[in-house]
VORORO-177215 format. One record per residue: residue number from 1; x, y, z of N, C-alpha, C, O in turn. Coordinates in Angstrom, 1 decimal. Layout:
N
(atom NUM; (X; Y; Z); (X; Y; Z); (X; Y; Z); (X; Y; Z));
...
***
This chain:
167
(atom 1; (-7.3; 21.2; -11.3); (-7.3; 20.0; -10.8); (-6.4; 19.9; -9.5); (-6.6; 19.8; -8.2));
(atom 2; (-5.4; 20.0; -10.3); (-4.1; 20.2; -9.5); (-4.1; 21.1; -8.7); (-4.1; 20.9; -7.5));
(atom 3; (-4.0; 22.5; -9.3); (-4.2; 24.1; -8.5); (-4.9; 23.6; -6.8); (-4.3; 23.7; -5.7));
(atom 4; (-6.1; 23.1; -7.1); (-7.3; 22.8; -6.0); (-6.6; 21.8; -5.2); (-6.9; 22.1; -4.0));
(atom 5; (-5.9; 20.6; -5.3); (-5.3; 19.8; -4.4); (-4.5; 20.7; -3.9); (-4.9; 21.1; -2.7));
(atom 6; (-3.1; 21.7; -4.4); (-2.3; 22.4; -3.9); (-2.9; 23.6; -2.9); (-2.2; 24.2; -2.1));
(atom 7; (-4.0; 23.7; -3.0); (-4.5; 25.0; -2.5); (-5.4; 24.3; -1.3); (-5.5; 24.9; -0.2));
(atom 8; (-5.9; 23.1; -1.5); (-6.7; 22.0; -0.1); (-5.3; 21.9; 0.9); (-5.3; 22.3; 2.1));
(atom 9; (-4.2; 21.3; 0.2); (-3.4; 21.3; 1.1); (-2.4; 22.0; 1.6); (-1.7; 21.7; 2.5));
(atom 10; (-2.4; 23.3; 1.0); (-1.8; 24.7; 1.8); (-3.1; 25.0; 2.9); (-2.7; 25.2; 4.1));
(atom 11; (-4.4; 25.0; 2.6); (-5.4; 25.3; 3.8); (-5.0; 24.1; 4.9); (-5.0; 24.6; 6.0));
(atom 12; (-4.8; 23.0; 4.8); (-4.5; 22.0; 5.8); (-3.5; 22.1; 6.6); (-3.4; 21.9; 7.8));
(atom 13; (-2.7; 22.6; 6.0); (-1.2; 23.2; 6.6); (-1.5; 24.2; 7.2); (-0.7; 24.3; 8.1));
(atom 14; (-2.3; 25.1; 7.3); (-2.1; 26.3; 7.8); (-3.1; 26.0; 9.0); (-2.9; 26.2; 10.2));
(atom 15; (-4.2; 25.5; 8.4); (-5.0; 24.3; 9.8); (-3.9; 24.0; 10.8); (-3.8; 24.5; 11.9));
(atom 16; (-3.3; 23.2; 10.1); (-2.4; 22.6; 11.3); (-1.7; 23.4; 11.9); (-1.6; 23.5; 13.1));
(atom 17; (-1.1; 24.1; 11.2); (0.0; 25.1; 12.0); (-0.9; 25.9; 13.1); (-0.5; 25.9; 14.3));
(atom 18; (-1.9; 26.5; 12.7); (-3.0; 27.2; 13.5); (-3.0; 26.7; 14.6); (-3.6; 27.4; 15.4));
(atom 19; (-2.7; 25.7; 15.0); (-3.2; 25.2; 16.3); (-4.7; 24.5; 16.2); (-5.1; 23.9; 17.2));
(atom 20; (-5.4; 24.4; 15.3); (-7.0; 23.9; 14.9); (-7.0; 22.2; 16.0); (-6.1; 21.4; 16.4));
(atom 21; (-8.1; 22.2; 16.2); (-7.9; 20.7; 16.4); (-8.0; 19.8; 15.7); (-9.0; 19.5; 15.0));
(atom 22; (-7.0; 19.3; 15.7); (-6.8; 18.0; 14.6); (-8.4; 16.8; 15.0); (-8.9; 16.6; 16.0));
(atom 23; (-8.6; 16.4; 13.8); (-9.6; 15.3; 13.7); (-9.0; 13.9; 14.1); (-7.8; 13.6; 14.0));
(atom 24; (-10.2; 13.2; 14.8); (-9.5; 11.9; 15.6); (-9.1; 11.3; 14.6); (-9.8; 11.2; 13.6));
(atom 25; (-7.7; 10.6; 14.8); (-6.7; 10.2; 13.6); (-6.7; 8.6; 14.6); (-6.8; 8.4; 15.8));
(atom 26; (-6.4; 7.7; 13.5); (-6.0; 5.7; 14.2); (-4.5; 6.3; 15.0); (-3.5; 7.0; 14.6));
(atom 27; (-4.7; 5.9; 15.8); (-3.2; 5.9; 16.6); (-2.2; 5.0; 15.8); (-2.5; 3.9; 15.3));
(atom 28; (-1.2; 5.7; 15.8); (0.3; 5.2; 15.3); (1.2; 4.3; 16.1); (1.4; 4.7; 17.2));
(atom 29; (1.9; 3.0; 15.8); (2.8; 2.6; 17.0); (3.6; 3.2; 16.6); (3.7; 3.8; 15.5));
(atom 30; (4.5; 3.0; 18.1); (5.3; 3.6; 18.6); (6.8; 3.4; 17.4); (6.7; 2.4; 16.8));
(atom 31; (7.8; 4.3; 17.1); (9.2; 4.0; 16.5); (9.3; 5.2; 15.4); (8.5; 5.9; 14.8));
(atom 32; (10.5; 5.1; 15.4); (11.8; 5.9; 14.5); (10.5; 6.1; 13.1); (10.3; 5.1; 12.4));
(atom 33; (9.9; 7.0; 13.0); (9.5; 7.6; 11.6); (8.0; 8.1; 11.7); (7.3; 8.8; 10.9));
(atom 34; (7.5; 7.5; 13.3); (6.2; 7.6; 13.5); (5.6; 9.0; 13.6); (4.4; 9.1; 13.5));
(atom 35; (6.6; 10.5; 13.7); (5.9; 11.5; 14.0); (6.2; 12.2; 12.6); (5.5; 13.1; 12.2));
(atom 36; (7.2; 11.5; 11.8); (6.6; 12.4; 10.0); (5.7; 11.8; 9.6); (5.1; 12.3; 8.7));
(atom 37; (5.1; 10.6; 10.0); (4.2; 10.2; 9.4); (3.0; 11.0; 9.8); (2.0; 11.1; 9.1));
(atom 38; (3.0; 11.3; 11.0); (1.9; 11.8; 11.5); (1.3; 12.7; 11.0); (0.1; 12.8; 10.8));
(atom 39; (2.8; 13.8; 10.8); (2.8; 15.3; 10.7); (2.6; 15.3; 9.2); (1.4; 15.6; 8.8));
(atom 40; (3.5; 15.0; 8.3); (3.4; 15.1; 6.9); (2.5; 14.2; 6.4); (1.9; 14.8; 5.5));
(atom 41; (2.0; 12.8; 6.4); (1.1; 12.3; 5.8); (-0.7; 13.2; 6.0); (-1.6; 13.4; 5.2));
(atom 42; (-0.7; 13.4; 7.5); (-2.2; 14.3; 7.7); (-2.2; 15.5; 7.4); (-3.3; 16.1; 7.8));
(atom 43; (-1.4; 16.3; 6.7); (-1.6; 17.9; 6.3); (-2.7; 17.4; 5.1); (-3.6; 18.1; 5.2));
(atom 44; (-2.9; 16.7; 4.2); (-3.9; 16.5; 3.3); (-4.7; 15.3; 3.8); (-5.9; 15.6; 3.7));
(atom 45; (-4.5; 14.2; 4.3); (-5.7; 13.4; 4.5); (-5.3; 12.6; 5.8); (-4.2; 12.6; 6.3));
(atom 46; (-6.4; 11.6; 6.2); (-6.2; 10.9; 7.7); (-5.3; 9.8; 7.0); (-4.9; 9.5; 5.9));
(atom 47; (-5.2; 9.5; 8.4); (-4.3; 8.5; 8.3); (-4.7; 6.9; 8.5); (-3.9; 5.9; 8.8));
(atom 48; (-6.2; 7.0; 8.2); (-6.9; 5.7; 7.5); (-6.3; 4.7; 6.3); (-6.0; 3.5; 6.3));
(atom 49; (-6.2; 5.8; 5.2); (-5.9; 4.9; 4.3); (-4.4; 4.3; 4.1); (-4.0; 3.5; 3.2));
(atom 50; (-3.6; 5.0; 5.4); (-2.2; 4.8; 5.5); (-2.2; 3.1; 6.0); (-1.5; 2.2; 5.6));
(atom 51; (-3.3; 3.3; 7.3); (-2.9; 1.9; 8.2); (-3.9; 1.0; 7.7); (-3.6; -0.2; 8.0));
(atom 52; (-4.7; 1.1; 7.1); (-5.3; 0.0; 5.8); (-4.7; -0.8; 5.0); (-5.2; -1.9; 4.7));
(atom 53; (-3.4; -0.4; 4.7); (-3.0; -0.6; 3.7); (-2.0; -1.9; 4.1); (-2.0; -2.2; 5.3));
(atom 54; (-1.3; -2.7; 3.2); (-0.3; -3.6; 3.4); (0.2; -3.6; 2.3); (-0.2; -4.1; 1.3));
(atom 55; (1.4; -3.0; 2.4); (2.5; -2.7; 1.2); (3.8; -3.2; 2.0); (4.0; -3.0; 3.2));
(atom 56; (4.7; -4.1; 0.9); (6.1; -4.0; 1.3); (6.8; -3.0; 1.2); (6.3; -1.8; 1.0));
(atom 57; (8.5; -3.3; 1.4); (9.0; -1.8; 1.3); (9.0; -0.9; -0.6); (9.1; 0.3; -0.8));
(atom 58; (8.9; -2.0; -1.4); (9.0; -1.5; -2.9); (7.3; -0.8; -2.9); (7.2; 0.0; -3.9));
(atom 59; (6.1; -0.9; -2.3); (5.2; -0.6; -2.5); (5.0; 0.6; -1.6); (4.1; 1.4; -1.9));
(atom 60; (5.8; 0.8; -0.7); (5.8; 1.9; 0.4); (6.4; 3.0; 0.0); (6.0; 4.1; 0.2));
(atom 61; (7.7; 2.5; -0.8); (8.1; 3.4; -1.5); (7.8; 4.4; -3.0); (8.3; 5.4; -3.5));
(atom 62; (6.9; 3.6; -3.3); (6.7; 3.7; -4.4); (4.9; 4.8; -4.2); (4.6; 5.8; -4.9));
(atom 63; (4.2; 4.4; -3.1); (3.1; 5.5; -2.0); (4.0; 6.5; -1.5); (3.7; 7.6; -1.9));
(atom 64; (5.1; 6.5; -0.7); (5.8; 7.7; -0.6); (6.1; 8.9; -1.5); (5.7; 10.1; -1.5));
(atom 65; (6.6; 8.4; -2.1); (7.3; 9.2; -3.3); (6.5; 9.7; -4.0); (6.8; 10.8; -4.5));
(atom 66; (5.1; 8.9; -4.3); (4.2; 9.5; -4.9); (3.5; 10.9; -4.4); (3.2; 11.9; -5.1));
(atom 67; (3.3; 10.6; -3.0); (3.1; 11.2; -1.9); (3.8; 13.0; -2.0); (3.2; 14.0; -2.3));
(atom 68; (5.3; 12.9; -1.8); (6.2; 13.5; -1.8); (6.0; 14.5; -3.4); (5.8; 15.7; -3.4));
(atom 69; (6.1; 13.4; -4.8); (5.4; 14.5; -5.9); (4.3; 15.4; -5.8); (4.1; 16.3; -6.6));
(atom 70; (3.2; 15.2; -4.7); (1.9; 15.9; -4.7); (2.1; 17.0; -4.0); (1.5; 18.0; -4.3));
(atom 71; (3.1; 17.0; -2.9); (3.3; 18.1; -2.0); (3.5; 17.4; -0.3); (3.5; 17.8; 0.9));
(atom 72; (3.7; 16.2; -1.0); (4.1; 16.1; 0.8); (5.7; 16.7; 1.7); (6.8; 16.7; 1.0));
(atom 73; (5.7; 17.0; 2.4); (7.0; 17.7; 2.9); (8.0; 16.9; 3.4); (8.5; 17.2; 4.5));
(atom 74; (8.4; 15.9; 2.7); (9.9; 14.9; 3.3); (11.2; 15.4; 2.5); (11.2; 16.1; 1.5));
(atom 75; (12.3; 15.0; 3.1); (13.2; 15.4; 2.6); (13.4; 13.9; 2.1); (12.6; 13.0; 2.5));
(atom 76; (14.5; 13.6; 1.2); (15.1; 12.2; 0.5); (15.0; 11.0; 1.7); (14.5; 9.9; 1.7));
(atom 77; (16.2; 11.9; 3.0); (16.7; 11.2; 4.3); (15.3; 10.6; 5.0); (15.2; 9.4; 5.4));
(atom 78; (14.0; 12.0; 5.4); (12.9; 11.8; 6.1); (11.9; 10.4; 5.5); (11.3; 9.5; 6.2));
(atom 79; (12.2; 10.6; 3.6); (11.0; 9.6; 3.2); (11.8; 8.3; 3.3); (11.0; 7.3; 2.9));
(atom 80; (12.7; 8.0; 3.5); (13.5; 6.4; 3.7); (13.0; 6.4; 4.9); (12.2; 5.5; 4.8));
(atom 81; (12.9; 6.8; 5.7); (12.5; 6.4; 7.4); (11.5; 6.1; 7.6); (11.3; 5.1; 8.3));
(atom 82; (10.1; 7.1; 7.0); (9.0; 7.0; 6.8); (8.6; 5.4; 6.0); (7.7; 4.7; 6.3));
(atom 83; (9.3; 5.1; 5.1); (9.6; 4.2; 4.4); (9.5; 2.9; 5.0); (8.7; 2.0; 4.8));
(atom 84; (10.5; 2.9; 5.9); (11.3; 1.8; 6.8); (10.0; 1.7; 8.1); (9.9; 0.6; 8.7));
(atom 85; (9.3; 2.6; 8.4); (8.4; 2.7; 9.7); (7.2; 2.4; 8.8); (6.6; 1.3; 9.1));
(atom 86; (6.6; 2.9; 7.7); (5.3; 1.9; 7.0); (5.9; 0.4; 6.9); (5.1; -0.6; 6.7));
(atom 87; (6.9; 0.3; 6.9); (7.1; -1.4; 6.3); (6.9; -2.3; 7.2); (6.4; -3.3; 7.0));
(atom 88; (7.6; -1.9; 8.6); (7.7; -2.6; 9.7); (6.2; -2.7; 10.4); (5.8; -3.8; 10.9));
(atom 89; (5.3; -1.5; 10.2); (4.2; -1.8; 11.0); (2.8; -1.7; 10.1); (1.6; -1.5; 10.5));
(atom 90; (3.5; -1.9; 8.6); (1.3; -1.9; 8.1); (2.4; -2.5; 6.7); (2.5; -2.0; 5.6));
(atom 91; (3.2; -3.8; 7.3); (3.9; -4.5; 5.8); (2.9; -5.7; 5.9); (2.1; -5.9; 6.7));
(atom 92; (3.2; -6.4; 4.8); (2.4; -7.4; 4.3); (2.4; -8.4; 5.7); (3.1; -8.1; 6.7));
(atom 93; (1.4; -9.8; 5.6); (1.7; -10.4; 6.4); (1.6; -10.1; 8.0); (1.9; -10.9; 8.9));
(atom 94; (1.3; -9.1; 8.1); (1.1; -8.3; 10.2); (-0.8; -8.8; 10.2); (-1.3; -8.9; 11.3));
(atom 95; (-1.8; -9.0; 8.9); (-2.6; -9.3; 9.2); (-3.0; -10.7; 10.3); (-3.4; -10.6; 11.5));
(atom 96; (-2.8; -12.1; 9.5); (-2.8; -12.8; 10.0); (-1.7; -13.6; 10.5); (-0.4; -13.5; 10.3));
(atom 97; (-2.6; -15.0; 11.2); (-1.3; -15.8; 11.5); (-1.9; -16.8; 11.0); (-1.3; -17.8; 11.4));
(atom 98; (-2.9; -17.1; 10.3); (-3.3; -18.0; 9.6); (-2.6; -19.2; 8.8); (-1.4; -19.1; 8.6));
(atom 99; (-3.3; -20.5; 8.3); (-2.5; -21.1; 7.8); (-3.4; -21.1; 6.2); (-4.4; -21.7; 6.1));
(atom 100; (-3.0; -20.5; 5.3); (-3.9; -20.7; 4.0); (-3.2; -21.9; 2.8); (-2.0; -22.0; 2.7));
(atom 101; (-4.0; -22.8; 2.1); (-3.8; -23.5; 1.3); (-4.2; -23.3; -0.3); (-5.2; -24.0; -0.5));
(atom 102; (-3.7; -22.6; -1.3); (-4.0; -22.2; -2.6); (-4.8; -23.2; -3.2); (-4.3; -24.3; -2.9));
(atom 103; (-5.8; -23.2; -3.9); (-6.4; -24.3; -4.9); (-5.0; -24.8; -6.1); (-4.1; -24.0; -6.2));
(atom 104; (-5.1; -26.0; -6.8); (-4.3; -26.5; -7.4); (-4.4; -25.5; -8.6); (-5.1; -24.5; -8.7));
(atom 105; (-3.7; -25.7; -9.4); (-3.9; -24.9; -10.9); (-2.2; -24.5; -11.4); (-1.2; -24.5; -10.8));
(atom 106; (-2.6; -24.0; -12.7); (-1.5; -23.2; -13.3); (-1.5; -22.1; -12.3); (-2.5; -21.6; -12.0));
(atom 107; (-0.1; -21.5; -11.9); (-0.2; -20.3; -11.3); (0.3; -20.2; -10.0); (1.1; -19.4; -9.5));
(atom 108; (-0.6; -21.6; -9.1); (-0.5; -21.2; -7.7); (0.8; -21.5; -6.9); (0.8; -21.5; -5.7));
(atom 109; (2.6; -21.8; -7.9); (3.8; -21.7; -7.6); (3.8; -20.5; -7.6); (4.0; -20.1; -6.4));
(atom 110; (3.4; -19.2; -8.9); (3.7; -18.1; -8.6); (3.6; -17.3; -8.0); (4.3; -16.3; -7.8));
(atom 111; (2.1; -17.8; -7.5); (1.3; -16.9; -6.3); (2.0; -17.0; -4.7); (2.0; -16.0; -3.9));
(atom 112; (2.4; -18.3; -4.4); (3.2; -18.7; -3.9); (5.0; -18.4; -3.6); (5.6; -18.4; -2.5));
(atom 113; (5.6; -18.2; -4.8); (7.1; -17.2; -4.7); (7.2; -15.7; -4.8); (7.9; -15.0; -4.1));
(atom 114; (6.2; -15.4; -5.9); (5.8; -14.4; -6.2); (5.3; -13.4; -5.5); (5.9; -12.3; -5.3));
(atom 115; (4.2; -13.7; -5.0); (2.9; -12.8; -4.3); (3.4; -12.4; -2.7); (3.2; -11.3; -2.1));
(atom 116; (4.0; -13.7; -2.3); (4.1; -13.8; -0.8); (5.6; -13.1; -0.2); (6.0; -13.2; 0.9));
(atom 117; (6.3; -12.4; -1.6); (7.2; -11.8; -1.1); (6.5; -10.4; -0.4); (7.1; -9.8; 0.5));
(atom 118; (5.4; -10.2; -0.7); (4.9; -8.7; -0.1); (3.5; -9.0; 0.3); (2.8; -8.0; 0.5));
(atom 119; (3.0; -9.8; 0.5); (1.6; -10.5; 0.6); (1.9; -11.5; 1.2); (2.9; -12.1; 0.9));
(atom 120; (0.7; -12.0; 2.3); (0.7; -13.3; 3.2); (-0.7; -13.8; 2.0); (-1.5; -13.2; 1.2));
(atom 121; (-0.3; -15.2; 2.4); (-1.2; -16.1; 1.4); (-2.9; -16.3; 1.8); (-3.7; -16.9; 1.1));
(atom 122; (-3.1; -15.5; 3.2); (-4.2; -15.4; 3.4); (-5.4; -13.8; 2.8); (-6.5; -13.6; 2.6));
(atom 123; (-4.1; -13.0; 2.9); (-4.6; -11.6; 2.0); (-5.1; -12.1; 0.7); (-6.3; -11.9; 0.3));
(atom 124; (-4.1; -12.9; -0.2); (-4.3; -13.1; -1.3); (-5.6; -14.4; -1.8); (-6.0; -14.8; -3.0));
(atom 125; (-6.1; -14.9; -0.4); (-6.7; -15.6; -1.0); (-8.2; -15.1; -0.5); (-9.2; -15.6; -1.0));
(atom 126; (-8.4; -14.0; 0.7); (-9.3; -13.2; 1.0); (-9.9; -12.6; 0.0); (-11.1; -12.8; -0.1));
(atom 127; (-9.2; -11.7; -1.2); (-9.6; -10.6; -2.1); (-10.7; -11.4; -3.3); (-10.5; -12.5; -3.9));
(atom 128; (-11.6; -10.7; -3.2); (-13.1; -11.3; -4.1); (-12.8; -9.8; -5.2); (-13.1; -8.7; -4.8));
(atom 129; (-12.2; -10.1; -6.4); (-12.7; -8.9; -7.3); (-13.1; -9.5; -8.7); (-13.0; -10.7; -9.1));
(atom 130; (-13.5; -8.6; -9.3); (-14.6; -9.0; -10.4); (-13.0; -9.9; -11.3); (-11.8; -9.8; -11.0));
(atom 131; (-13.6; -10.4; -12.0); (-12.2; -12.1; -12.7); (-11.8; -10.4; -13.5); (-10.8; -9.9; -12.9));
(atom 132; (-12.2; -9.7; -14.5); (-11.9; -8.9; -15.5); (-10.9; -7.7; -14.9); (-10.4; -6.8; -15.6));
(atom 133; (-10.8; -7.9; -13.5); (-10.0; -6.8; -12.4); (-8.7; -7.2; -12.4); (-7.7; -6.4; -12.3));
(atom 134; (-8.7; -9.0; -12.5); (-7.2; -9.0; -11.7); (-6.4; -8.9; -12.7); (-5.3; -9.2; -12.4));
(atom 135; (-6.6; -8.7; -13.7); (-4.9; -8.2; -14.5); (-4.5; -7.2; -14.5); (-3.3; -7.0; -14.8));
(atom 136; (-5.2; -6.3; -14.2); (-5.0; -4.6; -13.7); (-4.4; -4.5; -12.3); (-3.5; -3.7; -12.0));
(atom 137; (-5.0; -5.3; -11.5); (-4.3; -5.2; -10.3); (-3.3; -6.1; -10.4); (-2.3; -5.3; -10.4));
(atom 138; (-2.8; -7.4; -10.6); (-1.3; -7.6; -11.0); (-0.3; -7.0; -11.6); (0.9; -7.2; -11.3));
(atom 139; (-1.1; -5.9; -12.8); (-0.3; -4.9; -13.7); (-0.4; -4.0; -12.6); (-0.6; -3.0; -13.1));
(atom 140; (-0.4; -3.8; -11.5); (-0.1; -2.6; -10.6); (0.8; -2.9; -9.9); (1.7; -2.1; -9.7));
(atom 141; (0.7; -4.3; -9.3); (1.8; -5.4; -8.5); (3.2; -5.4; -9.1); (4.3; -5.5; -8.5));
(atom 142; (3.0; -5.3; -10.6); (4.6; -5.0; -11.6); (5.1; -4.0; -11.2); (6.2; -3.9; -10.7));
(atom 143; (3.8; -2.9; -11.5); (4.0; -1.5; -11.4); (5.2; -1.0; -10.1); (6.0; -0.1; -10.2));
(atom 144; (4.9; -1.8; -9.2); (5.3; -1.6; -8.0); (6.3; -2.6; -7.7); (6.2; -3.3; -6.7));
(atom 145; (6.9; -2.6; -8.3); (8.0; -3.6; -8.3); (8.0; -5.3; -8.1); (9.0; -6.0; -8.1));
(atom 146; (6.6; -5.9; -8.0); (6.6; -7.1; -7.9); (7.6; -8.0; -9.2); (7.6; -7.6; -10.3));
(atom 147; (8.3; -9.0; -8.7); (9.2; -9.7; -9.2); (8.4; -10.9; -9.9); (8.0; -11.9; -9.3));
(atom 148; (8.4; -10.5; -11.1); (7.4; -11.6; -12.3); (7.7; -11.2; -13.3); (7.6; -10.0; -13.3));
(atom 149; (8.2; -11.8; -14.9); (7.8; -11.5; -16.1); (6.5; -11.1; -16.1); (5.6; -11.0; -15.3));
(atom 150; (6.9; -11.0; -18.0); (5.1; -10.6; -18.4); (4.5; -11.8; -18.4); (3.3; -11.8; -18.1));
(atom 151; (5.0; -13.1; -18.9); (4.4; -14.2; -19.0); (4.4; -14.5; -17.9); (3.7; -15.5; -17.8));
(atom 152; (4.8; -14.2; -16.6); (4.3; -14.8; -15.4); (3.3; -14.0; -14.8); (2.5; -14.4; -14.0));
(atom 153; (3.2; -12.7; -15.4); (2.0; -12.0; -14.8); (1.0; -12.5; -15.0); (0.0; -12.8; -14.3));
(atom 154; (1.1; -12.8; -16.5); (-0.2; -13.6; -17.3); (-1.1; -14.5; -16.8); (-2.4; -14.5; -17.0));
(atom 155; (-0.2; -15.5; -16.2); (-0.6; -16.7; -15.5); (-0.9; -16.1; -13.7); (-1.6; -16.7; -12.8));
(atom 156; (-0.6; -15.6; -13.7); (-0.9; -15.4; -12.2); (-2.3; -14.5; -12.1); (-3.2; -14.8; -11.4));
(atom 157; (-2.3; -13.2; -13.0); (-3.9; -13.0; -13.3); (-4.9; -14.0; -13.6); (-5.9; -14.0; -13.0));
(atom 158; (-4.9; -15.1; -14.5); (-5.4; -15.7; -15.0); (-5.8; -16.6; -13.9); (-7.0; -16.9; -13.9));
(atom 159; (-4.9; -17.0; -13.0); (-5.0; -17.9; -11.5); (-6.2; -17.4; -10.8); (-7.2; -17.9; -10.3));
(atom 160; (-5.7; -15.6; -10.7); (-6.3; -14.9; -9.7); (-7.9; -15.4; -9.8); (-8.6; -16.0; -9.0));
(atom 161; (-8.3; -14.8; -11.2); (-9.2; -14.8; -12.0); (-10.3; -16.0; -11.5); (-11.3; -16.1; -10.8));
(atom 162; (-9.5; -16.8; -12.2); (-10.1; -18.5; -11.8); (-10.8; -18.6; -10.4); (-12.0; -18.8; -10.1));
(atom 163; (-9.6; -18.5; -9.7); (-9.8; -19.1; -8.5); (-10.5; -18.0; -7.1); (-11.0; -18.3; -6.0));
(atom 164; (-10.5; -16.7; -7.7); (-10.8; -15.6; -6.4); (-11.3; -14.3; -7.5); (-11.4; -13.2; -7.1));
(atom 165; (-11.7; -14.6; -8.3); (-12.8; -14.1; -9.1); (-14.4; -14.2; -9.1); (-15.1; -15.2; -9.3));
(atom 166; (-14.9; -12.7; -8.7); (-15.8; -13.0; -8.9); (-16.7; -12.5; -10.6); (-16.2; -11.7; -11.4));
(atom 167; (-18.3; -13.1; -10.7); (-18.8; -12.5; -12.0); (-19.3; -11.5; -11.8); (-19.8; -10.9; -12.8));
***
């Protein structure tokens, strides 16, 4: 599987370098790092998965370095430029300007103080997941650097499941 992925990336790079017409891409905002994202990321996939995410610097750092491990051609300094660009243009809180009030209950304050360091409250409130999925989602956020203890993560997951969990 890993060899197939590397082979497909190599084919994409060769196609890119040979001047093949590129598929239609989502336009990227201007800024330092734009060209790096446009070249390094599209060698293996479209921009859609990138521009649809809303990560903070820690989340983008995790994502970018994961891609470097998978073969993205970026030096460390370029990776930091890409992380800064993605955080500025596709970071949390950039989707909404509305005001959201969370339901009362154990965990509300943790959501307001921990989750909002990377996400706006509308994103937290708008996401409907199965109740049993919330612990894994919170664990993923912890792996990405969310500032919460294990006990706090459990309270957060329970709050999200109770208030934003679908059966």
